[in-house]
N, C-alpha and C positions, 0 to 999 in steps of 0.2 A: 496584524499581531501574529506572533510566533507561537507555534505549538511544537514542542520537542519532546520526544520519548526515547529513552535508551533502554534496549532490551538485551539481556544476556541470554544467549541460547546455547545449550550444550549440544551443538551439532556443527560440523564443518561449514565453512563459508560456502562451498559449492552446493551443499544441500539447501542452505537458506536461500541462496541466489536462485536455485531452481524453483523453490517454493514461491518466491516473489515474482518470477518471470514466466513460468509455465502456466498457460491459461487453465489447463486441466487441474493443476495443483491449486491455483488461486481459487477456482470454483469450490474445491473441497474445503479448504481451511477458512476461506472468507465468506462462503455462502452466497456468492454472487453467481449470476448466470451470464455467460459470454453471449452477448447479442450479435455484435459485429466486431470480431477481434481478428486482425490480420494473421494469416497462417504463420508468418515468421516473426510474430510479436515477441519481444519488443525491439523495435528499431527506431532510431531518431526520425521524427517527422510523422510517425504513424498516429492514427486516431482510432482508438479502440472504444467500443461501447459495451458497458456492462450493465446488467440490471441488478439493483441493490434494494433490499427490503428496508423500509423505514416504517416500523410498526405495520399497519395493514396496507400501507402504500408500497408500490413498486416504482422506483425512480430509476431513470437512466443516468448513469455516471459516464461522463465523457472524459477520456484519458488520452491526453496528447503528449507523447513521449518527446522530451527535450534533450536528454543526455543519457548515454549508455556507456559505462566503463565496465566491461565484463567482469563479473564477480566482485566488483568494488563499489559501484555507484550507479544509481538510476534516478533520474529526475523527470517529472511530468507535471503538466498543468491539468488539474482535475476540476471539472465543473459538474455540480450536482445541485439541483433545485436552485436556491439563491446564493449558494456558496461557491467560491472559487478558491482553490488551494494550489499554491506552488509547492509541490511535494518533492522531497528528496530523501532517498534511502542511501546510507553509507554503511558498508559492511567491513568490519575489521576483524582479522583473525586474532584469537586469544592464544596465550602461550600454552594452553592445555587442550588445544584442538577445537575450541568452540568459536562462537561468533559474537561480537558486540555489534548490534544493529542500531544505528542512530536514525531515527525518523525526524526530519526537520521540515516543518511546514509553515509557510507564510499564508495566513488565512484572511480572506476578504469576503465581505458581504456585498452582493450586488444590489441589495435593498438598503437604502439609508436608514440608520437607526437600529439595524439588526446585527451589527458587528459582534456584539456580546454573545448573541445566540449562535452565530456562525462559529465563533471560537469555542464556545461550550460544547456544541454538537461535534465539532472536529476533535476536540480533546477526548471526549468520551468514545468516539468511533475509533480513533487511532489507538487508544489504550486497550480497548477490547479486541481490536484486530491483531495487535501485536501479541496479546496473550494467546489468541487462537493460533497464530503463526508459531509461537514458541512451543505450544503443545503438539502441533502438527510435526514440527521438525525434530522434536525430542522423542517422538513416538518410536519405540524400538521396532515396531512391525513395519515401518516405512523405510525402505532402502535409501 
């Protein structure tokens, strides 16, 4: 099943791209911990590992980069717990210097009968993550 979120961000594409692809910035706005992230992340074929909080649990998120189109598009396969997500970010500049960020995810449960839960958790996570990213990118104290 698909989960899609469109986020309008009042920041240039380059700033949003940096926030999505710089491990230091991802850790700040997304609250994850970089466990094993390649120094030149993201590059096609890389496998990054992040630690993500899920309530009191700390889960390892496996991030396998599939596509990079600098400042325009990034796609990865994400595995966390019983959920697999074919994730894609598309960044489009707006006419007023902002960014339209489209997050398009194909969500699968690796446990039969839990597809509904995988979709529900992914929808909630993507919506809250994009809200945090928007606040981070629009913060005037961040260059």
